[in-house]
Residue, then its C-alpha position, 0 to 999 in steps of 0.5 A: m499499500s502506498i503512503s498516500s493510501t495509508i493516510k487516506s485510510i487513517q483519515d477514514i478511520m478517524r471520521k468514524d470517531v466521534g471525538v475528531d471534528g473537522d480537518a484541523q483536528r483530524i490532521g492534529q491527531l494524525v500528526w502527533m502520532l507520526f511525530l512519534k513514529i518518525l522519532d522512533d524511526r530516527e532513534m533507531e538509526w541513531e542507535l545503530f551509529d552511535e552506541s552511547y545514544r540515549s532516548p529522551l523519552p521514558e521507555s514506556c513512552r517510546w512508540r516501540t514500547w506501546a504502539a508497535d505491536p499490532e496485538g498490543i493494548t487496545g480499547d479503554e486501556l490504550k485510551d487511558f494510557i494515552d490520556n493519563k500517561l503518555f500526554p502527561e509524561l511527554q508534557n513534563l519531559h524536562q522532568y526526566s531529560t534535559t537534553p535539547m531533544a527532550y525540550v523539543v518533544r515537550g514543546v510539540f506536546e505541551d499544546a497537542y490533544n488526543y481528540m480520539k475517544s475510541g481506543q479501538l480506533i486509535r489502535q486501528v490508526i496506529n497499526k496503519i502507521q506501523e505497517g505503512i510507514d518506515f522513515n528509514r527507507a530513503q524512498e519512503r521518506h521522499e514519498f512522505g516529504n511530498l505527502y506531507e506537502q499535501l497534508l499542510r495544503d489540506l490543512q489550510s482550507a481549515g484555516n482562518a484569517g491569515e493562516f494560509y499556506t505559501p505556495r511552494p513556488v513562491t517560497e522557492f523563488m523568494v529563498r532563491m533571490v535571497g540566496p543564503k549562504l551556508d553559514e548565514k543565519v536564516m529566520d522566519p519569525a512566523c514560520g507556520t508549518g515550516g515551508f520557508l525553512t525547508c526551502t532554505i534547507e534544500h537551497k543550502r544543501k543543493h549549493y553549499v554542503k559538501t562535508a559532514e562539517d558543512e552539514q553541522t553549520l547548516q543544522h545550526s543556522i535555521f531559526g523559526v518561531e510559531k505562535k499557534p500549537l498545531p502549525h508548531l507541531l507541523a513545522t517541527t515534524n517537517m524539520i525532522l523529515h528534512g534531516i534536521e536532527v534536533p529542531n530546537q531552533v524552531r520555537h513555540d512562541n509569539t515573536l511579537s510578545r517581546p518588547l522590541t528592544s530586548w532583542t539583543s545584537k546576537e540575536r540578529v540574523d543574516c536572512i529573513v524569508a516570511n509570509p507573516p499572518f495578514g488580516g489578523m489583529e494581535e491582543d491588547g498590549v502586544e503593540n506596547n512592545f513597539p515604539t509609539a510611532f509604529r504601535t498598531r494591532e495589525t499583525a503583518d505591520l508589526f511583523l514588518v517593524l520587527i523584521m527590519h529590527l531583527l536583520k543585521d546591517g547588510g541583512r537581506a529579507a523577502v516578505v509577502l505582504p498584502d496590497g493594503f499595506l502598499f497603499g495604507e496610510g497613517i502608521k503604514s505610511r510611517i513604517k513604509e518611510k522607515l523601510l525606504t530610509e533605513c533599508n534598500l527596498h529594491t524590488i516589489v514582485r506584484l502577484p496576480n490574483g489567486v495565488f493563495n486560491p482557494y484560501t484567500g483572494i487577497k492580492t499580494n506582493l513579495l517585497f525584497f530589501t537589504k538592511g543599512t542603505p536607504t532606497k534610491d529606486v524600487w523596481f516593480y515587476e508584475h508577475q504574469y499568469p502563464a499562457g491560457y491562464k485567467n486565474y490559479s485554482k487547486t487544479r491549476p496552481m502556480r508552478i515554479e518555472e513561472f518565476d524563470i522570467e523574473a530570475a533571468w531579469w533579476g541581475s545582481e545587488a552587488d552592481g546595484f542591479a545594473t543589468r535591469v531594464e524596464n519592459e512592459f511588466a517592469w518599471k522603477v519608481s525613485r524614492e523622492e517620487l514615493e515620498a512625494r506620494n506620502w510612501n504609497l507603494d501602490c504603483k501602477n504599471p505605466h506601460v498599461g494604458e488606464q483601464i476601467s476595472h469591474d473587479p470587485d477587489e480593485l474597487l474595494r481597494g480603490y474605496a479603501r484608498l478614498q476612505g483613507e484620504i478622507t480620514d487624512l483630510r479630516e485629521q488636517l481639518k481638525a488640526v487647522l480648527s483647533e489651531a484657529l480656536e486656540r488663537q481666539v482664546 
């Protein structure tokens, strides 16, 4: 039986269980089980090569002890073991072992949950995993890697505001253009299920890893933080699947909950690739971790301020942001002013509608910038649909080859992108012009004639822009009136 049919039959079994409700719970349930099976398979490998290896798990909690025997405990006994022994012990693993891996396992289980109510159905699922998946066979590991991508995509349809899977072509292109070197620290401060980090691992292995020492350098150069328990569990599992032996650099935390000034120079990084959640609001008080000029509860805006802060001088970033950021006023304008005066925002790739279909129709942009020198010009590149496409869909998703055109046009930052030329999809705008526009980065393609759009998203954006202008005028008017009143007093 192939791995994909194994996973399908597991999900069919779970559907019979009254405790599991919907895709998110089904995937959460499946992944903590897979995590323990993957860990056990990797431990078998480590024990073979290192006689002194000791597991961070108590013997009774290891997959081989309680799960591997198809005739092992089942029914109420199994359900009771998972709820009252396995989970409590793994959630308090620091009392048993203080190894880095113990902290990884504890981090994974501190918010995991056993949704299944039937011990018999749990046993059926465990047996399917045991007989159908062996992570020590290279071919199966590769096949499971592909299947894991599919699982992550499935999860997104169960997500809400901002929790969207970044399509692999987008993550690969962003990492490729940032071009992290072997020893450069790479971070994703809102890493979700780990897509940008796995692309970075693959990029470094392909271009730089030649020796065991190189591999160790790579292992210690990847950093991620994820606030929500399920994506964190998925990211940790994803790291192990991609050969990161102890993924303790993928932390379960909210990067925004720390005061900006508390990040030390040691924590600065060379590269950041990220798709921060947009459309969401942070809880009250989080904005107080940021300077007064940038206080907002809008998640994506706070993340951009944080990303600028976390980069070393000369550090490079690629960030996915919605159109609303480009034309937004008020605090958004102040953040854009900081971005263009403290960093070289050299490129904005404007993505067409539907890149994130079917999860959201919000139009998005890829911003590429380097910290430490102010922007002179911003280059815009309008990404085109492939021939014959009017939109992307689940059956016609974006493909990595589509970015070959941008990659060929890109040039090198070392010579200030001297080889770039304007064409029907590429143009540049000077910083002076952007400043005169109050840092509005929503620049239309000058090579395309004025077109009347009936696209509802376009019309809503126009409406939002007008609302912003009205608000600004109202504020100016209030200031003029209060000044006039003060003079009369």
